[in-house]
C-alpha positions in Angstrom: 139.4 105.9 93.3 137.6 103.5 95.7 133.8 103.3 95.5 132.0 102.4 98.8 129.0 100.2 98.6 126.9 103.0 100.3 127.8 105.4 97.4 126.1 102.9 95.0 122.7 103.6 96.8 121.3 100.2 95.8 118.3 100.3 98.2 117.3 103.9 97.0 117.4 102.8 93.3 115.4 99.6 94.1 112.8 101.3 96.0 112.4 104.0 93.2 111.9 101.1 90.6 109.5 99.3 92.8 107.3 102.4 93.4 107.1 102.7 89.5 106.5 99.0 89.1 103.7 98.5 91.8 100.8 100.4 89.9 101.8 98.8 86.6 101.7 95.2 88.0 98.5 95.8 90.0 96.8 97.4 86.9 97.9 94.4 84.7 97.1 91.8 87.3 93.5 93.0 87.8 93.1 93.2 84.0 94.1 89.6 83.7 92.0 88.5 86.7 88.9 90.3 85.5 89.4 88.8 82.0 89.7 85.3 83.4 86.7 85.7 85.5 84.9 86.8 82.4 86.0 83.6 80.6 88.5 85.6 78.4 91.5 83.8 76.7 94.6 84.9 75.0 94.2 86.4 71.5 96.7 84.6 69.2 94.9 85.1 66.0 93.3 88.6 65.5 91.6 87.5 62.2 89.3 85.5 64.3 86.7 87.0 66.4 87.4 88.1 70.0 85.6 89.8 72.9 85.9 92.3 75.7 87.2 89.9 78.2 89.7 88.3 75.7 91.3 91.8 75.3 91.6 92.2 79.1 93.1 88.8 79.5 95.7 89.4 76.5 96.6 92.9 77.8 97.1 91.9 81.3 99.4 89.0 80.2 101.3 91.1 77.9 102.2 93.6 80.6 103.0 91.1 83.2 105.4 89.4 80.7 107.2 92.6 80.5 107.9 93.1 84.2 111.7 92.4 83.9 112.0 95.3 81.4 109.8 97.5 83.7 112.1 96.9 86.8 115.3 97.2 84.7 114.2 100.5 83.2 113.1 102.0 86.6 116.4 101.0 88.3 118.5 102.3 85.3 116.5 105.5 85.1 116.9 106.0 88.9 120.7 105.8 88.6 121.4 107.5 85.3 118.3 109.6 84.7 117.0 109.9 81.2 120.3 108.4 79.6 119.5 105.3 81.6 116.0 104.6 79.9 117.1 103.1 76.5 119.7 100.7 78.0 117.4 99.7 80.8 114.7 98.7 78.4 117.2 96.9 76.1 118.7 94.8 79.0 115.3 94.0 80.4 114.0 92.8 77.0 117.2 90.7 76.7 116.5 89.3 80.1 113.0 88.2 78.8 114.5 86.9 75.7 117.1 84.7 77.3 114.6 83.8 80.0 116.7 85.4 83.0 113.2 86.6 84.2 112.7 89.1 86.9 116.0 88.6 88.7 117.8 89.1 85.3 115.9 92.4 84.8 116.5 93.6 88.3 120.3 92.9 88.2 120.6 94.1 84.7 119.0 97.3 85.6 121.8 98.2 88.0 124.4 97.3 85.3 122.6 99.4 82.6 122.2 102.4 84.9 125.9 102.3 85.9 127.0 101.9 82.4 124.9 104.8 81.3 126.2 107.0 84.1 129.7 106.2 83.6 129.4 106.7 79.7 127.6 110.2 80.3 130.6 111.3 82.7 133.5 109.9 80.8 132.5 110.1 77.1 134.6 112.9 75.4 133.5 114.1 71.9 134.5 116.9 69.6 132.4 120.1 70.0 130.6 119.6 66.8 129.2 116.2 68.1 128.2 117.5 71.6 124.5 117.5 70.1 124.8 113.8 69.2 125.9 112.8 72.6 122.7 112.7 74.6 120.5 111.7 71.6 122.6 109.1 70.0 126.0 108.2 71.3 125.2 107.6 75.1 122.0 105.5 74.4 123.7 103.6 71.6 126.9 102.7 73.5 125.3 102.0 76.8 122.6 100.0 75.1 125.0 97.8 73.2 127.2 97.2 76.2 124.1 96.3 78.5 122.7 93.9 75.8 126.0 92.2 75.3 126.4 91.8 79.1 123.0 90.2 79.4 123.4 87.7 76.6 127.0 86.7 77.1 127.7 87.0 80.9 124.5 87.4 83.1 121.5 85.9 81.4 122.3 82.2 81.4 123.6 81.9 85.0 120.6 84.0 86.2 118.1 81.8 84.1 119.6 78.6 85.6 119.3 79.9 89.2 115.8 81.1 88.7 114.8 77.8 87.2 116.5 76.0 90.3 114.9 78.2 92.8 111.4 77.8 91.1 111.8 74.0 91.2 113.0 74.1 94.9 109.9 76.0 96.1 107.6 74.0 94.0 108.9 70.9 95.9 108.6 72.1 99.5 106.9 69.9 101.9 104.3 71.0 104.6 107.0 71.6 107.3 109.0 73.8 104.9 106.0 75.6 103.7 105.2 76.6 107.2 108.8 77.8 107.9 109.1 79.7 104.6 105.5 81.3 105.1 106.4 82.4 108.6 109.7 84.0 107.5 108.1 85.8 104.6 105.3 86.9 106.9 107.6 88.3 109.5 110.0 90.2 107.1 107.0 91.5 105.3 105.2 93.0 108.3 107.8 94.2 110.8 108.8 97.5 109.0 105.2 98.4 107.8 105.7 98.9 104.1 109.4 100.0 104.5 112.5 99.0 102.9 112.6 95.5 104.2 109.0 94.9 103.0 110.0 96.3 99.4 113.0 93.9 99.2 110.8 90.9 100.1 108.3 92.2 97.5 110.8 92.1 94.8 111.9 88.6 95.7 108.3 87.2 96.0 107.2 89.1 92.9 110.0 87.4 91.0 108.4 84.0 92.0 104.9 85.2 91.0 106.4 85.8 87.6 107.4 82.2 87.4 103.9 81.0 88.3 104.5 80.6 92.1 101.7 82.7 93.7 101.8 81.7 97.3 104.7 83.8 98.6 103.3 87.1 97.2 99.9 86.2 98.9 101.8 85.9 102.3 103.2 89.3 101.8 99.8 90.7 101.1 98.4 89.0 104.3 101.5 90.3 106.3 100.6 93.8 105.2 97.1 93.6 106.5 97.5 91.9 110.0 98.5 95.2 111.6 95.3 97.2 110.9 93.1 94.2 111.3 94.9 93.1 114.4 94.9 96.5 116.1 91.2 96.9 115.5 90.6 93.6 117.0 92.5 94.7 120.1 90.2 97.7 120.4 87.3 95.2 120.8 89.2 93.4 123.4 89.6 96.6 125.4 85.9 96.8 125.4 85.3 93.2 126.4 87.9 93.0 129.2 87.8 96.6 130.3 91.4 97.4 129.9 92.0 100.7 128.0 95.0 100.3 125.7 94.2 103.2 123.2 94.2 106.9 123.7 91.2 108.8 122.3 93.2 109.9 119.3 94.4 106.2 118.6 90.8 105.2 118.5 90.1 107.9 115.9 93.2 106.5 114.0 91.6 103.0 113.9 88.5 104.5 112.0 90.9 105.3 109.2 93.5 102.6 109.5 91.0 99.8 109.2 89.5 100.5 105.9 92.9 101.4 104.5 93.9 97.9 105.7 91.2 96.3 103.8 93.0 97.4 100.5 96.3 96.4 102.1 97.6 99.9 103.1 99.3 99.7 106.4 100.5 103.3 106.8 97.3 104.3 108.4 98.4 102.5 111.6 101.6 104.7 112.0 100.3 107.0 114.8 99.6 103.9 116.9 102.8 102.2 115.9 105.1 105.3 116.6 103.5 105.6 120.1 104.8 102.0 121.1 107.2 100.7 118.5 108.5 97.7 120.3 105.2 96.2 121.3 103.8 97.0 117.8 106.6 95.2 116.0 106.4 92.1 118.3 102.6 91.7 117.9 102.8 92.4 114.1 105.8 90.0 113.6 103.8 87.2 115.5 100.7 87.8 113.6 102.6 87.9 110.3 104.4 84.7 111.1 101.1 82.8 112.1 99.0 84.1 109.2 101.9 83.7 106.6 102.6 80.0 107.6 99.0 79.1 107.3 98.6 80.9 103.9 101.6 79.2 102.5 100.5 75.9 103.9 96.9 76.1 102.6 98.0 77.4 99.2 96.4 80.7 99.1 97.4 82.1 95.6 96.6 85.6 94.5 97.3 86.4 90.9 97.8 90.1 91.7 100.4 91.5 94.2 98.3 94.2 95.7 94.7 95.1 96.5 94.0 93.4 99.9 90.6 91.8 100.1 89.8 92.9 96.6 92.4 90.5 95.2 90.4 87.5 96.6 88.5 87.4 93.2 91.8 86.2 91.5 92.5 83.5 94.0 91.5 79.8 93.6 91.5 79.4 97.3 90.1 82.7 98.7 88.7 81.1 101.9 92.3 80.0 102.7 93.5 83.4 102.4 90.8 85.0 104.4 90.9 82.4 107.3 94.7 82.7 107.5 94.4 86.5 107.5 91.8 86.5 110.4 93.9 84.0 112.5 97.1 86.0 111.9 95.2 89.3 112.7 93.7 87.6 115.8 97.2 86.6 117.0 98.3 90.2 116.6 95.3 91.6 118.4 95.7 89.3 121.3 99.5 89.8 121.7 99.2 93.7 121.2 96.3 93.7 123.9 98.4 91.7 126.4 101.5 93.6 125.9 100.2 97.1 126.0 99.9 99.0 129.2 96.6 100.4 130.2 96.2 104.1 129.7 95.4 106.5 132.4 91.9 107.4 133.1 92.2 111.0 131.6 93.2 109.1 128.4 90.1 107.0 128.4 89.3 105.5 124.9 86.7 103.1 125.9 84.0 105.1 123.9 81.9 106.0 127.1 81.0 109.5 125.9 78.6 110.0 128.7 81.6 110.1 131.0 82.9 113.5 130.1 84.7 115.7 132.3 82.8 118.5 133.9 83.7 122.1 132.8 84.6 124.3 135.5 83.1 127.7 134.8 83.8 129.4 138.1 86.8 131.2 136.7 84.8 133.1 134.1 84.0 136.8 134.9 81.8 139.1 133.0 82.8 142.8 133.4 
């Protein structure tokens, strides 16, 4: 029987795992950041005294160190449901142990999930052993196979590839930083938190786990240029007297901008869906400009989410803020230029004193 690539639903399982991963990594990242700000340090000897910030630093670092296991368990669970949890954890922990990192956990999660699913469907046991099948046999068999696969097949090649990629990105010169920053910025911004953004997120998060923080910061910036840029375009319409927003879109901006402050792009959907092509072009240009500058200037968020709140974790917060404002300005200018003016009956300039007169002549009182 032939298996089509579409039947594997790779994207769906990856999206599911990332949706589980994000709140974990954000919570752990902020614990680590707050602990570091408070002067905390890793607790290595519990017999010695330690303080509140030491515990935050230690907890955050512990959780972030387990990200390969988190992503592998999420993917394996998405594929095989509960039978996939144990092998997902085993192969993820093996990836950490053999230093295959986030990529090892990601790839291993798919293997563990498929092995668990096949084992569940194909394993035949006597009637008296049916009760042992979900509780013992399936987790044991799939976990052993998954762990062996990581140690003897997948782990060392992925570990070598991860090390090579880390060394390569660490050695990039200024021109290459601009190029890679622009590419990450475009890919992170043009589908507004959709599947392309999530795939890029998985890639740059893997780099963050290896101590390279600039790419994840570019993704954060690219997710914010749309609400910031669209808001800037609103003020351009006031200055240059070219109405580009309907009244409902102006109301949308009142929600979209504060959502953008914390890196939530979805508030802009009503505006984007009204003019997808111009929105994508404007956002892509802003993401490219802001991403290139952020990468070049070394903006370095220690957490992968949070928007402006994440600036407290950066060593170069002003670099991030400046790149964000320039990228957003590029989005706003391009969007304002490309957008066609709205008709007078869709005026959104905010001149509430120019309301339409109400015709009462048709009203009759009997």
